[in-house]
N, C-alpha and C positions, 0 to 999 in steps of 0.2 A: 192548310190541309183542306182537301176537296172532299165532298160527299160523292157517293156513288149510287147510281140507280142500276140495280142488277136486272138483267133481262135474259130470258131463256134463249138458247140458240135456235129455237124453232122460229120459222119465218112469220107465222101468224102472231107470235108474241112480239117480235120485233116491229111488225106492222102496227100492232096495238099501241106500242110505245110511241111510234111516229105520230099516230093519231091524237095522242095525249097532248102533242105539241108543247114539250116542257121548256123550250127555248134554251137548251143547253149552249154553252159557249163554245164547246168542241163538237166536232161533227159525230155523229153516232158511228160505232166502229164498222158497220156494214156499209156505210154511205161514202161516196167519192168525196163529197164536200158537204159543208153545213148548208142546210136548207133555208136559213133565214139570215137577215142582216144583223149587224151589231146592235143596232137600236132595238131589236126584238129579242135580245138575250135577256132571260128571266132567271137563270140559275147558273151557278158555277159548278153544279153537280156534273159528274161525267157518267155516261152510260158504259156498263161493262157487260159483256156476254159472259154468262156463268153457267156451266153445264150442270151445276148442283141444283138448279131450279128448273131444269127442263121438264116438260110434261111427259108423262109415260107413253110409250109407243104401243098402242093396242093392236097393232097389225090387223089381223083378220076379225078381232072383236071390236074394232073401232065402231063407235056408235051404239053398240049393244049395251044393255043394262046387265049388271052381274047376275040377276035372276035369269035373263034370257040365256047368257053364257052357261049357266049351270044346267038349265033345261036342256039345252042342245047337247051338252057333254053327257048328261044322264042318258038321253035318247040314243046317243052313238056308243054308249058303253064305256065311255072314258071316266066315269066317276065324278065325284065332287071337284070343284075347282076353287083353288086358291092362288091368287095372283102372285104371291110371295113365293109359293112353291112351284107352280105350274107355268108361270109366265104367260105369254100370249103368242100363239102361232103366227108367224109372219111379223112379229113384233118383238118386244123385249122379253128377255129371260134374266132372272136374277143370278 
């Protein structure tokens, strides 16, 4: 039985996993080939891309704090903001 290392489908998360250099026996799912030799294998764990842990896509709100988003919405007459109710313009909606 093999353990799995789950990773988001977002490229920045996949790059972070590469930088951790786990030394997996199998190549990472997005790579053409394994990046290291057999002597450098350190784990039998396999990496698996899993949508369930992907980061939220904030779209136009990327980089803004919740407070800033609420202030901007109030100023434009949109009312209070709740990510689960309102989502993000240019990004995700529930």
